[in-house]
C-alpha positions in Angstrom: -8.1 206.6 -61.6 -7.8 209.1 -64.4 -5.4 206.8 -66.3 -7.9 203.9 -66.1 -10.6 206.1 -67.6 -8.2 207.2 -70.4 -7.3 203.6 -71.0 -11.0 202.5 -71.2 -11.9 205.4 -73.4 -9.0 204.6 -75.7 -10.1 200.9 -75.9 -13.7 201.9 -76.6 -12.5 204.2 -79.4 -10.3 201.5 -80.9 -13.2 199.0 -80.7 -15.5 201.4 -82.4 -12.9 202.1 -85.1 -12.5 198.3 -85.7 -16.3 197.9 -85.9 -16.6 200.8 -88.4 -13.7 199.4 -90.5 -15.4 195.9 -90.7 -18.8 197.4 -91.4 -17.3 199.5 -94.2 -15.9 196.5 -95.9 -19.0 194.4 -95.4 -21.1 197.2 -97.0 -18.7 197.5 -100.0 -18.9 193.7 -100.4 -22.7 193.8 -100.3 -22.8 196.6 -102.9 -20.5 194.7 -105.2 -22.7 191.6 -104.9 -25.8 193.7 -105.7 -24.0 195.2 -108.8 -23.0 191.7 -109.9 -26.6 190.5 -109.5 -28.0 193.5 -111.4 -25.6 192.8 -114.3 -26.6 189.1 -114.2 -30.3 190.0 -114.3 -29.7 192.3 -117.2 -27.9 189.7 -119.2 -30.6 187.1 -118.4 -33.3 189.5 -119.6 -31.3 190.1 -122.8 -31.0 186.4 -123.3 -34.7 186.0 -122.6 -35.5 188.6 -125.3 -33.3 186.7 -127.8 -35.0 183.4 -126.9 -38.4 184.9 -127.4 -37.4 186.3 -130.8 -36.1 182.9 -131.8 -39.3 181.2 -130.6 -41.4 183.7 -132.6 -39.1 183.1 -135.7 -39.5 179.3 -135.4 -43.3 179.5 -134.9 -44.0 181.4 -138.1 -47.2 179.9 -139.6 -45.6 179.5 -143.1 -42.6 177.6 -141.6 -44.9 175.3 -139.6 -47.0 174.7 -142.7 -44.0 173.7 -144.6 -42.9 171.3 -141.9 -46.3 169.8 -141.7 -46.4 169.3 -145.5 -42.9 167.7 -145.4 -43.8 165.3 -142.6 -47.4 164.6 -143.7 -46.8 160.9 -144.2 -45.6 160.5 -140.6 -47.8 163.0 -138.7 -51.0 163.1 -140.8 -51.7 166.6 -139.6 -54.4 168.6 -141.4 -55.8 172.1 -140.8 -58.9 172.6 -138.7 -62.2 172.8 -140.5 -65.6 173.8 -139.3 -66.9 170.2 -139.5 -64.4 169.1 -136.8 -66.2 171.0 -134.1 -69.2 169.5 -132.3 -71.9 170.8 -130.1 -71.4 170.8 -126.3 -74.3 168.3 -126.0 -72.3 165.7 -128.1 -69.4 165.7 -125.7 -69.4 162.7 -123.3 -68.7 164.3 -119.9 -68.2 162.0 -116.9 -71.3 161.7 -114.6 -71.3 164.2 -111.7 -70.2 162.9 -108.4 -72.7 162.4 -105.6 -72.5 165.2 -103.0 -70.8 164.2 -99.8 -73.1 163.7 -96.8 -73.4 166.8 -94.7 -72.0 166.3 -91.3 -74.4 167.4 -88.6 -73.7 171.0 -87.5 -71.1 171.6 -90.2 -71.4 174.6 -92.5 -71.1 173.4 -96.2 -69.0 176.4 -97.0 -66.4 175.3 -94.5 -66.0 171.8 -96.1 -63.1 171.3 -98.4 -63.9 171.5 -102.1 -62.5 168.8 -104.3 -60.2 169.9 -107.0 -59.0 168.0 -110.0 -55.5 166.4 -109.8 -52.8 169.0 -110.5 -54.7 172.0 -109.1 -53.6 173.6 -105.9 -56.1 173.9 -103.1 -58.5 176.8 -103.1 -57.3 179.8 -101.2 -59.8 181.6 -98.9 -59.9 184.6 -101.2 -61.1 182.4 -104.1 -64.2 181.2 -102.3 -67.4 183.0 -103.5 -70.3 183.4 -101.2 
């Protein structure tokens, strides 16, 4: 009986050692993946900084003005002036939609609010009482 107990104890110890060995290598692999991801994130952030600097360089007002002047015959772009702005009353807005009929016993706050195309639906925290 004692030899069976020793054999089982030895097998349990060997199983635990095998499990610890596998966990050690899985942990090392996860740490290497994390290090690789952090390096990749750092290089992408550096690239993003370079792209932002290039974008700012290309969007300089004097450069854009020169491009506009060079391509005036094709684009016909002119600077904004104060006479190009109008009063809000002069803008032709579409007529407002008729309100939907209120269903009997339905709270109007619970009815869905129509949103323009391209807008996500309103989340509950966006509703105002």
